N, C-alpha and C positions, 0 to 999 in steps of 0.2 A: 504494500500500500504506500503510495507516494503522498505523504502528508502535505506537500506543496500544492496539491491540486484541490485542496479543501480549505475553507476558512475554519477557524476553531468553532465558530457559531454553527456551521454546518455539521461538524463532527459531533458537537454536543447534542444537536437535534437528532442525529442518527442514534446516539446512545439512548436518549430519552424515548425515542419511538420504538426501540428494540431492534432496529435494523443492524446496529452494531452493539457490542457490549464493551465494557471497560477491559475485559479480558481479551477480546479479539483485537482491540486497538493496541493493547500492550504487547500482545504476541506479534502484531505487525511491526511495531517499533523494534522489538528485539530481533526480528528477522531482518529488518532494514539495517540495523547496526551490524549484524553478523555479515551481511553482504557488502556494505559500503565502508565500514570502519577499517578493514585491513589496508585500504588505499588511503583514506583521508585522515585517520588517526584523530577523530573528533572526541571519542569516548576513551577514557583511561581506566574505567572500572564499570562493570555491569554485573548486576545480580538478578538473573532471570527468575530464579525461584522466588525470591522475595517480591519482585515486581508482580509476578502472576498471582501470588497469594494476596497481595494488596488489592489488585484489580478485582479478584473474586469477592473480596470483602465489599468493595464499592458496588459490585453487581448485586450482592445480597442485600445491601441497604436499599438500592433502587427497587428491588423486588418486594421489599417490605413496605414500600410507600414513602421512603425517605428521599426527598429531591436531591440530597447530597450537597450540591453547590453549582455555581455557574460554569465551572470548568470540569464537570463530571466526566471521568474516564480518560482525561487527556494525559498521554505519556509525557513525562517531564525529565529533561536532562538538567542536572545540577552542577554548576561550575565548581571546580574542585578547590575553591577558596572558602567555601562555606559548608556547614555541617548538614548532612542528611543522615538520619537515623540508620544505623547498621553499616555505614560506609566509613572507611578511613578517610579523613580529610588530609590529603598529602601536600596541599599547596604547591603541587608540581615539584616537590623537593625530594631528593633521594634520602634526605635525613629524616623524613616523616613517614616513610613507607611502613615501618613497623609499629606505628602508633596504634592505640586502641581505637576501634570503631566508635563513631559518635553515638551517644545514647539519646540525644535529642536533636531535633531539627533546628536550623537557624530560624529566626523569626519569619523570614521570607518563605522558606520552604514549608514551615508549619502552616502558614496562611494559604499557600498554594495547595497543600494536601487537604486542608479543611475545605477548600473550594472544589475538591474532587480529583485533583491531579494524582497520578501514580508515578512515583520515582522509578526510573529504569536504570539510571547509572549516573556517574560523575563525568563531566566534560573537561577536557584538557586545558591547561593554563600554563604560562611561563612561571618559573619559580617565584612564588609569592606575588604573582601578578605584576612584576616589576617593569615590564616592557611591552611594546606594541606588536610583538611577534610571538606567536605561541610555539615555543619549543622548550624542552627541558631534558635533563639527564635521564630520569627514570622512564619517560614515556615517548620522548622524541618530538618530531616536527609535525604540526597539524597543517594539512594541505588545503588549499583553496579549491572548492568544487568547480570553479570556473576555469582554473588552470592549475593543475596539481603540482607544478613545479614552483608555484608561488605560495606565499603564506596566506593563511586565513585571517591574519591580523591578530591583535591581542589587546588586552589580555584575555578577553572572552572569546578567543579564537575557536576553542572546541565547541562551544555552544553555537557560534555563528556557522561553522562548517556543518554541524549536525542539522541545523535548520535549512541552510541553503541546499543541502543534499537531500532533504526530505526524510531524514531519519526519524525525527520527532516533530510535533507541531509547536512545542513550547519548551523553553529552557530558561535558566537563570543566568544573569550576567552581573557584573559590577563595573563601576566607572570612576576611577580616581584621576584620570587625565585624558580620557577618551576611550576607555576600554570596552564600552558598548558601541559607541558610534564608529570607531575605527573598523572593527571587524564587520559590523553590519554594512558599512560603506563598501569595503573591498569584497564582501561576499554578495552584494547586490540586493539588499532588502532594507526595509524601514527599521531603524533603531531609535531608541528614545532613552535619554538620561533625564529622569525626573528631577525636579527641584530637590536639593539636599533636604532630607527629612521627610519627603513625601512618602517614600517606602521605608518604614522603620528598620533600623538595624537592631539595636538592643542586644540583650543576652549577657552572658557572664564576662565576656572579653570586650575590651575597647576596640572600636573599629580600626583595622589595620591602616587605613588611609585617613583616619581622623576627620578633620573638617572637609577634606576633599572627597570623602567616600559617598558613593551612591550605589545601591543595589536595585535590581528590578527585573521584570520579566523581559524575555526576548522572544519575539514572534516575527513572522514575515511581514505582517500587515498592521497598519495603524489601528484599524477597528479591533483587531484581536488584542493589540496592546492595551487599548482602552478597556476591553472586557476583562482582561487580567488585572489591570490596575484597580478596577472597581472591586475586585475580590480581596485586595491586599492593603489598600491605603487606610490610614487611620492611626491615631495616637498609639504610642507604646511607652509605658512608664519607665522602662529600662533604657530608653534612648533619649538623651537630653536634647537632641536636635530634632526629634520627631515632630511633624506637623499634625495638627488635628485633621479629622476628616473634612473635606472641602464643603460638604453639605449638599452635594449633588453627585449624580453618576456621570462618568465620562462617556461611556459607550453611547447612550442616547443622544448626547450632544453632537455626535459626529454624523447625524442623519440630516442635518440642514445647515445652511449658511457657512460652509467651510472655507469659501474663498476669502483670503485676506484682502481688505480694501487697499492697504498700502504696506510696502516693505522697503527696507534698506538693503541694497546689494553692495557688498564690500568684497572685492577680489583679494584684498590683502589683510583686512582687519587692522591695517595700520603698520604691520610689521612683517608679514609673511609673503612668500612668493610661490605661486603654484605652477605646476607643470603645464605646458601649453595645451595639451590634450584635455587635461582636467578643466582648465580655465575655459576652453572653447565650449565644452559640453555644458558647463554651468551658465555661461553667458548666453548660450543659445536658449536655454530654458528660461532664463530671466527675460529675454526678449519676447519669448512666447507669452509669459505672464503679462507683459506690457500690452501685447496685442489683444489680450483678453480683458483689458481694462483695469488691471492691477496697477496702482500708482507705484512707481519704482524711483527711489532716490539713490543715487550712487555716492558712495563715501569711501575714502581711503584713509580715514583718520579715526577709526572706531576706538582704538587704544593708542595713547600717546607714546607708549614704550612697549617693547616685547614683554609679554607676561610670562614667558617660559623660564627666564632665569629665576624669578622669585618662586615660581611653581617648583622648579628643580630644587631650590633650597628646602622647601617644605617636604617634597617627596623623598629626597635623599635622607633628610633627617628622620623622617618617619620610618624609613627602611632601616636606618642605623639603630634606632631605638628598639626595633623588633629583632634584629639579628646580630647586633654588635657582640653578643656573648660568644659567638662562634669564632671571632678573630683570636688567633693564638692557639686554637685547638686543632687536632688532626682533621676535624670536619671542615675547616675553612677552605681547603682546596677542593672539597666536594661541592661547593657552592658555585653556581653559574658565574662565569667571569665578569659579565656585565653587572650582575647583582653585587659582586664583591666591590667593583669600582664605585657603584652607587653608595654602598655602605661606607666605604672609605671617604667619599666626599662628604657624606652626612656627618661623619665623626669630626670633620674639620669645621663644621658650621658653628659659629658662636651663638649664644642665646640672643644677643641683640640682632644678629642677622635673621634669625628665625622670627623675632618680633617684627622686624621691618618687612619680612615676606608676608606676615599676617596683615600688616598695614596695607601692603600692596593689594590684598584681596579687596579691602574697602575702597581704595582709590580706583582700582580697575572697574569695580562695580559702578562707581560714580561716572566714570568715562563711558561705560556701556550704556547706562541709563540716559546720558545726554545724547548718545549716538542714535537712539531710536527716533528722535526728531519727528514726532507726529505719527510714526509707524509703530506697529505692535511687534514686528519681527525683523530681525537682521539675518540676511542670508550670506553665506560664504561657502567656499569649497569645504568639504569635510576633511579630506586628506590633500596635502599639497602634491603628492605623487602617487605612484603605483605601488601595489603590494610587493614587498621584497621577494626575490627568489630565494630558495633555500640556501643558507650560508652567506647571503649578502649582508653587508654592514648597514644597509638602509634601503628604503624604497627608492625607485628611480624618479628623479625630478629632472625633466628635460634630458633624459638619457644618462644622467650621472647619479650614482648612489649617494644618498644624503640622509643623515639622521633627522633632518628637518622635514621629512615627508609626512610627519604627523604634527605639524606646527600649529594647526588651527583649533585644536580641541581643548587643551589643558586650561586655557584661560577661563573657560566656562565652568570648570570645577572650582576655580578660585572665587568667581563671582556668585556661584551657587544657583545660577539661572537654569530653567529647563531648556533642553536643547535636543534636537533629533537629527537624523539623516535620512534622506530618501534618494533612491537611485535615479539619476537623470540621464544616464548614457553609458557608453562603453568605449574603451580604448580601441584602437585599430586591431590590437591583438585579442580583444574580447574580454578584458577585465572591467568590472563595473566601476562607475564613477558616482560618488555621492555628493549631494548638496546639503550643507548644514543649515538648520533652521534654529535660530536662537530666539527665545521668548523673553518677555519681561519677567521680573521677579514673581515667582509662584504662579505664573500663568501656564500651568501644565495643560489645561484644557485647550487653550488657544494654540499651543504648539501641536498638540495631537490633531486638532481640526485642520491646521495648515498642512501637516504631513499627509493627512488623509486626502485633502484636495490635490496636493501635488502628486500623490501616488495614483489617484484616479486619472489625473491629467496625462501622466506618463504611460499608464497601462503597464505597470511593472511586470517584468518577466521573472518567472521562478522556474527556470529550466536549465540550471547549471549542468553542463555535460557529464560531470562525474557524479551526479545525483542518482537517486533511485529512479528507475524507469517504470512508470506505472500509468494507468488510465483511471479516470473517474468511474465509479461503479454505480452512478445514479441510474 
């Protein structure tokens, strides 16, 4: 069963009508993983026995008259940075392979299970989610279903590859600097980073990315994202940043008036430079919006300075506080080399430098708020370049490898705004190109509506060549 050919709403309707069962969908997901994962390496752990048993419990509840929840029967992949009951959370690290299995779900996974999802396995991530490419020592390189010699992005690359290949209809992701938007962009589907706090973190441990951290669902389509968000948003007393429930449902909001009246288009956000192919696809889409009556303001001065250096100060310090205990031990050499370099940099950051980086979050938000200039959304490229090939030092920007291929996303973690990505074209070689949509503070609904409108306008393709080959059974 190719899950790309159905919306989650369609699949839920099939389960409720009895045309499918939670068990049949779970069995289909397990079969998909068995077929496609040896090539793509999206899943790093699967427990078929537990998944089928959980699915049978969902079916028993349905048979007894319990409606279960809005995501009833949906097979779920869980990014291996968060806990799913019964699975080892390895964080993509060889040092955690022998850890005890989690006895409880993360807050996000618990809410998705309560909504009817069935966990089928854990999806691959770079070690501790520290970079925009998904590879690691214990599990290896996750491949892009559009071109398997290229990365699926990161750090939610396993979830993105699983969705883009049709293995499962829903997965979890997290985003501390672009880790949902980057893999969604390079894998050719709609991704969404909610406002910080909209999807609660909570739990016994402090969030790994602290004030930069966002978790959330990943699906192929904006309407399915909204449906999943409706099941999981709301306050959480163990999360000091959690936002209260917005007081309305997201999914019904996407059935009308999705076209934004005015947007700001920024090719650079004031500091970045995009690959010519990326820029051409994004600008062609913006021109199409203008032709349809959307007012477009062009701006190259969204941010007065590059937000990536202060973001890097925060990010490297957060990684150092989590893994500095490894330095000087025999395990240090078992850590990913780029993560070691990140930790080393973080250990050199002074407290005043960290405080100034936190101040930069405030000032960059002020600049962003001013840049909206009568519009509700700012558009930019999602990625500056193309997804890296395996072993490359960075994605290609105008034919040259560059670590700045992901320069556009981290600023929005600093400002805490909602933001998403939608596929607006493809490179000559067939890799997807994403357009980033940035909303005003806490306007998650507006970003989802705009993503939905853009998605409908483009007529997004979900037919990556390395995916499951299937046909609808309607």
